[in-house]
ROLUM-633790 format. One record per residue (C-alpha): x, y, z; residue number from 0; residue in one letter. Coordinates in nm, 3 decimals. Layout:
# residues N
+---------+---------+---------+------+------+
|       x |       y |       z | resi | resn |
+---------+---------+---------+------+------+
|       X |       Y |       Z |  NUM |    A |
...
+---------+---------+---------+------+------+
END
This chain:
# residues 345
+---------+---------+---------+------+------+
|       x |       y |       z | resi | resn |
+---------+---------+---------+------+------+
|   2.026 |   1.903 |  -1.189 |    0 |    M |
|   2.283 |   1.621 |  -1.148 |    1 |    C |
|   2.037 |   1.379 |  -1.262 |    2 |    G |
|   1.948 |   1.615 |  -1.574 |    3 |    A |
|   2.318 |   1.614 |  -1.680 |    4 |    V |
|   2.369 |   1.240 |  -1.631 |    5 |    L |
|   2.044 |   1.180 |  -1.840 |    6 |    A |
|   2.202 |   1.376 |  -2.121 |    7 |    A |
|   2.551 |   1.237 |  -2.092 |    8 |    K |
|   2.519 |   1.040 |  -2.421 |    9 |    D |
|   2.448 |   1.351 |  -2.612 |   10 |    L |
|   2.757 |   1.540 |  -2.467 |   11 |    L |
|   3.068 |   1.549 |  -2.683 |   12 |    G |
|   3.382 |   1.737 |  -2.643 |   13 |    D |
|   3.223 |   2.089 |  -2.691 |   14 |    E |
|   3.142 |   2.327 |  -2.415 |   15 |    P |
|   2.818 |   2.259 |  -2.255 |   16 |    V |
|   2.582 |   2.534 |  -2.115 |   17 |    L |
|   2.383 |   2.436 |  -1.810 |   18 |    I |
|   2.104 |   2.635 |  -1.685 |   19 |    F |
|   1.797 |   2.618 |  -1.443 |   20 |    S |
|   1.467 |   2.728 |  -1.554 |   21 |    S |
|   1.387 |   2.833 |  -1.192 |   22 |    N |
|   1.647 |   3.126 |  -1.250 |   23 |    D |
|   1.487 |   3.364 |  -1.494 |   24 |    V |
|   1.731 |   3.602 |  -1.651 |   25 |    V |
|   1.778 |   3.830 |  -1.937 |   26 |    D |
|   1.936 |   3.685 |  -2.254 |   27 |    K |
|   2.240 |   3.893 |  -2.175 |   28 |    S |
|   2.332 |   3.642 |  -1.904 |   29 |    A |
|   2.386 |   3.366 |  -2.153 |   30 |    F |
|   2.624 |   3.592 |  -2.361 |   31 |    E |
|   2.832 |   3.684 |  -2.061 |   32 |    L |
|   2.927 |   3.336 |  -1.984 |   33 |    V |
|   2.967 |   3.229 |  -2.339 |   34 |    R |
|   3.215 |   3.516 |  -2.393 |   35 |    K |
|   3.412 |   3.464 |  -2.066 |   36 |    A |
|   3.769 |   3.347 |  -2.081 |   37 |    E |
|   4.058 |   3.220 |  -1.862 |   38 |    G |
|   3.910 |   2.914 |  -1.688 |   39 |    A |
|   3.779 |   2.573 |  -1.735 |   40 |    D |
|   3.416 |   2.654 |  -1.620 |   41 |    S |
|   3.229 |   2.976 |  -1.581 |   42 |    F |
|   2.941 |   3.043 |  -1.337 |   43 |    L |
|   2.711 |   3.346 |  -1.323 |   44 |    L |
|   2.698 |   3.534 |  -1.012 |   45 |    G |
|   2.465 |   3.808 |  -0.892 |   46 |    K |
|   2.525 |   4.046 |  -0.623 |   47 |    K |
|   2.251 |   4.062 |  -0.347 |   48 |    V |
|   2.209 |   4.303 |  -0.068 |   49 |    D |
|   2.003 |   4.072 |   0.158 |   50 |    K |
|   1.997 |   3.701 |   0.232 |   51 |    Y |
|   1.874 |   3.481 |  -0.039 |   52 |    F |
|   1.802 |   3.103 |   0.053 |   53 |    P |
|   2.028 |   2.955 |  -0.219 |   54 |    G |
|   2.377 |   2.875 |  -0.310 |   55 |    G |
|   2.674 |   3.135 |  -0.274 |   56 |    Y |
|   3.003 |   3.162 |  -0.443 |   57 |    L |
|   3.331 |   3.174 |  -0.246 |   58 |    K |
|   3.555 |   3.409 |  -0.469 |   59 |    V |
|   3.906 |   3.522 |  -0.476 |   60 |    K |
|   4.036 |   3.736 |  -0.777 |   61 |    D |
|   3.733 |   3.616 |  -0.958 |   62 |    D |
|   3.817 |   3.262 |  -0.931 |   63 |    F |
|   3.578 |   3.051 |  -0.721 |   64 |    I |
|   3.712 |   2.859 |  -0.436 |   65 |    E |
|   3.404 |   2.684 |  -0.344 |   66 |    G |
|   3.032 |   2.676 |  -0.350 |   67 |    I |
|   2.807 |   2.714 |  -0.012 |   68 |    V |
|   2.461 |   2.592 |  -0.036 |   69 |    E |
|   2.201 |   2.784 |   0.174 |   70 |    K |
|   2.471 |   2.914 |   0.445 |   71 |    P |
|   2.225 |   3.093 |   0.655 |   72 |    G |
|   2.176 |   3.448 |   0.703 |   73 |    E |
|   2.506 |   3.604 |   0.845 |   74 |    G |
|   2.715 |   3.313 |   0.721 |   75 |    N |
|   2.734 |   3.391 |   0.343 |   76 |    E |
|   3.096 |   3.369 |   0.203 |   77 |    P |
|   3.035 |   3.660 |  -0.019 |   78 |    S |
|   2.757 |   3.874 |  -0.174 |   79 |    D |
|   2.747 |   3.667 |  -0.498 |   80 |    L |
|   2.451 |   3.434 |  -0.520 |   81 |    V |
|   2.514 |   3.129 |  -0.762 |   82 |    N |
|   2.276 |   3.157 |  -1.069 |   83 |    L |
|   2.267 |   2.845 |  -1.253 |   84 |    V |
|   2.385 |   2.965 |  -1.592 |   85 |    V |
|   2.703 |   2.761 |  -1.602 |   86 |    H |
|   2.934 |   2.710 |  -1.915 |   87 |    L |
|   3.177 |   2.396 |  -1.883 |   88 |    H |
|   3.448 |   2.356 |  -2.126 |   89 |    N |
|   3.508 |   1.992 |  -2.050 |   90 |    N |
|   3.163 |   1.821 |  -2.033 |   91 |    P |
|   3.317 |   1.481 |  -1.999 |   92 |    Q |
|   3.501 |   1.566 |  -1.689 |   93 |    R |
|   3.182 |   1.714 |  -1.546 |   94 |    L |
|   2.990 |   1.388 |  -1.614 |   95 |    V |
|   3.280 |   1.208 |  -1.450 |   96 |    E |
|   3.234 |   1.392 |  -1.112 |   97 |    Y |
|   2.869 |   1.386 |  -1.158 |   98 |    M |
|   2.862 |   0.997 |  -1.159 |   99 |    E |
|   3.076 |   0.973 |  -0.845 |  100 |    K |
|   2.941 |   1.245 |  -0.621 |  101 |    V |
|   2.745 |   1.158 |  -0.308 |  102 |    S |
|   2.540 |   1.378 |  -0.072 |  103 |    S |
|   2.272 |   1.339 |   0.186 |  104 |    E |
|   2.100 |   1.649 |   0.053 |  105 |    S |
|   1.956 |   1.751 |  -0.294 |  106 |    D |
|   2.268 |   1.954 |  -0.381 |  107 |    D |
|   2.453 |   1.675 |  -0.582 |  108 |    L |
|   2.534 |   1.914 |  -0.872 |  109 |    Y |
|   2.673 |   2.185 |  -0.641 |  110 |    E |
|   2.882 |   1.917 |  -0.446 |  111 |    V |
|   3.025 |   1.790 |  -0.760 |  112 |    A |
|   3.142 |   2.133 |  -0.878 |  113 |    L |
|   3.280 |   2.175 |  -0.544 |  114 |    D |
|   3.478 |   1.865 |  -0.575 |  115 |    N |
|   3.600 |   1.965 |  -0.905 |  116 |    M |
|   3.729 |   2.307 |  -0.762 |  117 |    I |
|   3.904 |   2.123 |  -0.478 |  118 |    K |
|   4.073 |   1.893 |  -0.741 |  119 |    D |
|   4.221 |   2.204 |  -0.921 |  120 |    G |
|   3.946 |   2.257 |  -1.202 |  121 |    V |
|   3.950 |   2.644 |  -1.245 |  122 |    K |
|   3.616 |   2.819 |  -1.231 |  123 |    M |
|   3.543 |   3.172 |  -1.277 |  124 |    K |
|   3.245 |   3.393 |  -1.137 |  125 |    A |
|   3.105 |   3.596 |  -1.409 |  126 |    V |
|   2.927 |   3.877 |  -1.245 |  127 |    E |
|   2.579 |   3.980 |  -1.383 |  128 |    Y |
|   2.371 |   4.268 |  -1.285 |  129 |    D |
|   2.072 |   4.224 |  -1.522 |  130 |    G |
|   1.707 |   4.104 |  -1.444 |  131 |    F |
|   1.698 |   3.802 |  -1.215 |  132 |    W |
|   1.395 |   3.628 |  -1.051 |  133 |    Q |
|   1.424 |   3.292 |  -0.893 |  134 |    P |
|   1.103 |   3.093 |  -0.881 |  135 |    I |
|   1.110 |   2.931 |  -0.543 |  136 |    K |
|   0.770 |   3.046 |  -0.411 |  137 |    Y |
|   0.426 |   3.094 |  -0.600 |  138 |    P |
|   0.429 |   3.478 |  -0.557 |  139 |    W |
|   0.755 |   3.501 |  -0.766 |  140 |    H |
|   0.551 |   3.431 |  -1.075 |  141 |    I |
|   0.408 |   3.768 |  -1.050 |  142 |    M |
|   0.734 |   3.942 |  -1.139 |  143 |    K |
|   0.810 |   3.688 |  -1.402 |  144 |    V |
|   0.504 |   3.712 |  -1.612 |  145 |    W |
|   0.538 |   4.104 |  -1.607 |  146 |    K |
|   0.904 |   4.078 |  -1.724 |  147 |    Y |
|   0.790 |   3.850 |  -2.020 |  148 |    F |
|   0.485 |   4.083 |  -2.102 |  149 |    M |
|   0.643 |   4.328 |  -2.314 |  150 |    G |
|   0.429 |   4.571 |  -2.528 |  151 |    A |
|   0.058 |   4.529 |  -2.573 |  152 |    G |
|  -0.086 |   4.348 |  -2.874 |  153 |    N |
|  -0.453 |   4.297 |  -2.942 |  154 |    I |
|  -0.556 |   4.005 |  -3.164 |  155 |    H |
|  -0.781 |   4.110 |  -3.458 |  156 |    K |
|  -1.039 |   3.872 |  -3.355 |  157 |    S |
|  -1.087 |   4.026 |  -2.997 |  158 |    A |
|  -1.416 |   4.176 |  -2.948 |  159 |    Q |
|  -1.429 |   4.496 |  -2.735 |  160 |    I |
|  -1.741 |   4.660 |  -2.657 |  161 |    A |
|  -1.769 |   5.037 |  -2.745 |  162 |    D |
|  -1.815 |   5.131 |  -2.384 |  163 |    S |
|  -1.540 |   4.918 |  -2.256 |  164 |    A |
|  -1.205 |   5.065 |  -2.143 |  165 |    V |
|  -0.867 |   4.937 |  -2.230 |  166 |    V |
|  -0.551 |   5.128 |  -2.111 |  167 |    K |
|  -0.185 |   5.061 |  -2.106 |  168 |    G |
|   0.009 |   4.750 |  -2.241 |  169 |    D |
|  -0.265 |   4.481 |  -2.284 |  170 |    V |
|  -0.202 |   4.157 |  -2.478 |  171 |    I |
|  -0.526 |   4.002 |  -2.594 |  172 |    M |
|  -0.512 |   3.645 |  -2.753 |  173 |    E |
|  -0.755 |   3.508 |  -3.008 |  174 |    E |
|  -1.127 |   3.520 |  -2.916 |  175 |    G |
|  -1.111 |   3.759 |  -2.629 |  176 |    V |
|  -1.437 |   3.928 |  -2.548 |  177 |    K |
|  -1.458 |   4.240 |  -2.340 |  178 |    I |
|  -1.833 |   4.332 |  -2.263 |  179 |    F |
|  -1.992 |   4.682 |  -2.186 |  180 |    D |
|  -1.838 |   4.885 |  -1.913 |  181 |    N |
|  -1.565 |   4.660 |  -1.846 |  182 |    A |
|  -1.217 |   4.789 |  -1.763 |  183 |    V |
|  -0.884 |   4.645 |  -1.848 |  184 |    V |
|  -0.580 |   4.819 |  -1.715 |  185 |    M |
|  -0.224 |   4.721 |  -1.818 |  186 |    G |
|   0.001 |   4.548 |  -1.789 |  187 |    P |
|  -0.248 |   4.271 |  -1.853 |  188 |    C |
|  -0.226 |   3.943 |  -2.031 |  189 |    Y |
|  -0.576 |   3.776 |  -2.154 |  190 |    L |
|  -0.526 |   3.440 |  -2.303 |  191 |    G |
|  -0.724 |   3.272 |  -2.577 |  192 |    K |
|  -1.105 |   3.308 |  -2.540 |  193 |    N |
|  -1.100 |   3.489 |  -2.211 |  194 |    V |
|  -1.422 |   3.672 |  -2.122 |  195 |    V |
|  -1.430 |   3.990 |  -1.905 |  196 |    V |
|  -1.792 |   4.047 |  -1.855 |  197 |    A |
|  -2.006 |   4.365 |  -1.791 |  198 |    T |
|  -1.876 |   4.584 |  -1.523 |  199 |    G |
|  -1.566 |   4.385 |  -1.442 |  200 |    A |
|  -1.230 |   4.533 |  -1.364 |  201 |    L |
|  -0.893 |   4.352 |  -1.452 |  202 |    V |
|  -0.575 |   4.534 |  -1.361 |  203 |    R |
|  -0.200 |   4.436 |  -1.357 |  204 |    E |
|  -0.299 |   4.068 |  -1.403 |  205 |    S |
|  -0.259 |   3.762 |  -1.612 |  206 |    S |
|  -0.552 |   3.580 |  -1.701 |  207 |    V |
|  -0.520 |   3.215 |  -1.868 |  208 |    G |
|  -0.708 |   3.086 |  -2.161 |  209 |    A |
|  -1.074 |   2.999 |  -2.124 |  210 |    G |
|  -1.126 |   3.197 |  -1.828 |  211 |    S |
|  -1.431 |   3.413 |  -1.742 |  212 |    V |
|  -1.414 |   3.720 |  -1.534 |  213 |    V |
|  -1.760 |   3.731 |  -1.461 |  214 |    G |
|  -2.007 |   4.046 |  -1.368 |  215 |    F |
|  -1.884 |   4.275 |  -1.113 |  216 |    G |
|  -1.558 |   4.109 |  -1.045 |  217 |    T |
|  -1.239 |   4.269 |  -0.970 |  218 |    E |
|  -0.912 |   4.097 |  -1.041 |  219 |    V |
|  -0.601 |   4.289 |  -0.924 |  220 |    A |
|  -0.230 |   4.200 |  -0.950 |  221 |    R |
|  -0.308 |   3.830 |  -0.975 |  222 |    S |
|  -0.209 |   3.532 |  -1.188 |  223 |    Y |
|  -0.491 |   3.315 |  -1.294 |  224 |    L |
|  -0.440 |   2.988 |  -1.465 |  225 |    G |
|  -0.682 |   2.849 |  -1.745 |  226 |    E |
|  -1.032 |   2.797 |  -1.713 |  227 |    N |
|  -1.080 |   3.001 |  -1.395 |  228 |    V |
|  -1.449 |   3.108 |  -1.356 |  229 |    W |
|  -1.532 |   3.415 |  -1.135 |  230 |    L |
|  -1.867 |   3.597 |  -1.087 |  231 |    H |
|  -1.897 |   3.894 |  -0.850 |  232 |    S |
|  -1.566 |   3.827 |  -0.680 |  233 |    N |
|  -1.266 |   4.017 |  -0.557 |  234 |    Y |
|  -0.940 |   3.832 |  -0.628 |  235 |    I |
|  -0.640 |   4.044 |  -0.506 |  236 |    G |
|  -0.265 |   3.959 |  -0.535 |  237 |    D |
|  -0.318 |   3.589 |  -0.575 |  238 |    S |
|  -0.197 |   3.295 |  -0.759 |  239 |    V |
|  -0.458 |   3.056 |  -0.889 |  240 |    I |
|  -0.422 |   2.737 |  -1.068 |  241 |    G |
|  -0.624 |   2.592 |  -1.355 |  242 |    N |
|  -0.993 |   2.489 |  -1.354 |  243 |    N |
|  -1.094 |   2.692 |  -1.046 |  244 |    V |
|  -1.421 |   2.825 |  -0.971 |  245 |    S |
|  -1.533 |   3.102 |  -0.711 |  246 |    F |
|  -1.901 |   3.120 |  -0.633 |  247 |    G |
|  -2.068 |   3.478 |  -0.622 |  248 |    A |
|  -1.949 |   3.703 |  -0.353 |  249 |    G |
|  -1.648 |   3.486 |  -0.241 |  250 |    S |
|  -1.301 |   3.664 |  -0.226 |  251 |    L |
|  -0.942 |   3.645 |  -0.136 |  252 |    T |
|  -0.852 |   3.903 |   0.136 |  253 |    A |
|  -0.491 |   4.035 |   0.071 |  254 |    N |
|  -0.414 |   4.293 |   0.349 |  255 |    L |
|  -0.366 |   4.195 |   0.733 |  256 |    R |
|  -0.544 |   4.421 |   0.978 |  257 |    L |
|  -0.219 |   4.540 |   1.130 |  258 |    D |
|  -0.091 |   4.593 |   0.762 |  259 |    E |
|   0.242 |   4.395 |   0.828 |  260 |    K |
|   0.389 |   4.178 |   0.564 |  261 |    D |
|   0.189 |   3.874 |   0.482 |  262 |    V |
|   0.338 |   3.514 |   0.534 |  263 |    S |
|   0.234 |   3.194 |   0.325 |  264 |    S |
|   0.324 |   2.857 |   0.419 |  265 |    G |
|   0.570 |   2.988 |   0.693 |  266 |    G |
|   0.757 |   3.212 |   0.439 |  267 |    S |
|   0.754 |   3.592 |   0.439 |  268 |    D |
|   0.609 |   3.709 |   0.108 |  269 |    V |
|   0.801 |   4.028 |   0.150 |  270 |    G |
|   0.499 |   4.249 |   0.093 |  271 |    A |
|   0.204 |   4.364 |   0.302 |  272 |    N |
|  -0.036 |   4.264 |   0.018 |  273 |    K |
|  -0.085 |   3.913 |  -0.082 |  274 |    F |
|  -0.391 |   3.699 |  -0.112 |  275 |    G |
|  -0.438 |   3.320 |  -0.155 |  276 |    A |
|  -0.248 |   3.051 |  -0.334 |  277 |    V |
|  -0.500 |   2.800 |  -0.505 |  278 |    I |
|  -0.411 |   2.474 |  -0.664 |  279 |    G |
|  -0.576 |   2.324 |  -0.966 |  280 |    D |
|  -0.935 |   2.185 |  -0.969 |  281 |    N |
|  -1.070 |   2.392 |  -0.673 |  282 |    V |
|  -1.434 |   2.511 |  -0.600 |  283 |    R |
|  -1.502 |   2.792 |  -0.365 |  284 |    V |
|  -1.868 |   2.835 |  -0.260 |  285 |    G |
|  -2.063 |   3.145 |  -0.259 |  286 |    V |
|  -1.973 |   3.423 |   0.013 |  287 |    Q |
|  -1.666 |   3.252 |   0.134 |  288 |    S |
|  -1.347 |   3.451 |   0.233 |  289 |    S |
|  -0.992 |   3.330 |   0.198 |  290 |    L |
|  -0.745 |   3.503 |   0.442 |  291 |    M |
|  -0.414 |   3.661 |   0.344 |  292 |    P |
|  -0.145 |   3.410 |   0.257 |  293 |    G |
|  -0.363 |   3.109 |   0.266 |  294 |    I |
|  -0.286 |   2.806 |   0.059 |  295 |    R |
|  -0.565 |   2.583 |  -0.074 |  296 |    V |
|  -0.447 |   2.239 |  -0.217 |  297 |    G |
|  -0.569 |   2.109 |  -0.546 |  298 |    G |
|  -0.888 |   1.916 |  -0.574 |  299 |    G |
|  -1.036 |   2.098 |  -0.262 |  300 |    S |
|  -1.384 |   2.216 |  -0.215 |  301 |    F |
|  -1.460 |   2.513 |   0.013 |  302 |    I |
|  -1.825 |   2.529 |   0.119 |  303 |    A |
|  -2.037 |   2.835 |   0.122 |  304 |    S |
|  -2.041 |   3.116 |   0.372 |  305 |    G |
|  -1.738 |   3.034 |   0.568 |  306 |    I |
|  -1.401 |   3.215 |   0.637 |  307 |    V |
|  -1.080 |   3.014 |   0.583 |  308 |    V |
|  -0.813 |   3.124 |   0.811 |  309 |    G |
|  -0.557 |   2.826 |   0.773 |  310 |    Q |
|  -0.400 |   2.637 |   0.500 |  311 |    D |
|  -0.596 |   2.354 |   0.331 |  312 |    I |
|  -0.439 |   2.029 |   0.230 |  313 |    E |
|  -0.505 |   1.880 |  -0.122 |  314 |    A |
|  -0.834 |   1.704 |  -0.180 |  315 |    N |
|  -1.019 |   1.851 |   0.122 |  316 |    S |
|  -1.373 |   1.917 |   0.168 |  317 |    F |
|  -1.408 |   2.220 |   0.390 |  318 |    V |
|  -1.720 |   2.304 |   0.591 |  319 |    R |
|  -1.789 |   2.549 |   0.865 |  320 |    G |
|  -1.992 |   2.473 |   1.173 |  321 |    K |
|  -2.303 |   2.716 |   1.195 |  322 |    W |
|  -2.657 |   2.706 |   1.301 |  323 |    E |
|  -2.968 |   2.822 |   1.147 |  324 |    L |
|  -3.211 |   2.962 |   1.411 |  325 |    K |
|  -3.569 |   3.032 |   1.348 |  326 |    I |
|  -3.808 |   3.193 |   1.570 |  327 |    S |
|  -4.144 |   3.391 |   1.563 |  328 |    E |
|  -4.123 |   3.725 |   1.410 |  329 |    N |
|  -4.286 |   3.967 |   1.656 |  330 |    K |
|  -4.278 |   4.258 |   1.442 |  331 |    C |
|  -4.578 |   4.345 |   1.223 |  332 |    N |
|  -4.434 |   4.455 |   0.892 |  333 |    V |
|  -4.759 |   4.550 |   0.744 |  334 |    A |
|  -4.842 |   4.781 |   1.045 |  335 |    E |
|  -4.487 |   4.933 |   1.025 |  336 |    M |
|  -4.526 |   5.014 |   0.656 |  337 |    N |
|  -4.866 |   5.178 |   0.728 |  338 |    R |
|  -4.716 |   5.388 |   1.009 |  339 |    E |
|  -4.421 |   5.516 |   0.778 |  340 |    N |
|  -4.680 |   5.610 |   0.527 |  341 |    F |
|  -4.864 |   5.814 |   0.778 |  342 |    K |
|  -4.561 |   5.994 |   0.896 |  343 |    N |
|  -4.495 |   6.099 |   0.539 |  344 |    E |
+---------+---------+---------+------+------+
END
């Protein structure tokens, strides 16, 4: 963020400047709150939390900020106010001055600069906000974000929906969407341009990117699919999938541990007992392969057929399983068995 401010310094004049991070998804009312705030040089949006969040916290006294503590660790929080990056600075030139001379061994230059300003007497106020907030720090956070932006359903006039198909709830269908016979789409759902939901497929509470094909007999549940994802007779549950990904017939993402405890992904607790896979761009999964809950597959990887993937896969990997095809004489006379069955009937 410090780099972004300095990159725009030639565009900043003497008028107040609003700085926000796209990683903090908030309601439009958040911007109105800081814009209308008075009585300080800068205003920082704060959100009360009831459990630890791995971000910055505001140390506050009588609404004025005494400091910013970045990732203090659970139990060491200076308050219950998390620093959301929706900030209004009335003196942008002074902000640039502090950004230019700040130093830190971590990636918190922007926060350290603000902390230095506070220590030098610049008055900053915390503006408490109680509206929608979803940080995007991990892939599974995208699930709540797309639902927040969904809104009411809307079906483009060019969409083709078979008479026997079922569409329920808030569903957005972009131009060129095709829903085949006996397919079911249950909202909230977003279907991008030219998405195909084939015969007997089920899509529920999911976002499916442009050009994707949800093939015959496939179920997509509570998942986010990028563009040009190809599925055929698959189960995709509670997963986040990138662009240009293909699943062979019968392959699936498992989304529930046998002990039904919360799933971890990449060493981080997802905070739910149902979560599938995180798959990067340009991945191919062979037929009849299974991805265990929370598994991450890096972009550009191939997963061979008929294997169970129980660990994270680095980008550009070719994953194969060891197995042996055993062939021996069949000592059962199938023809005789069939005749005997007929006699018994």
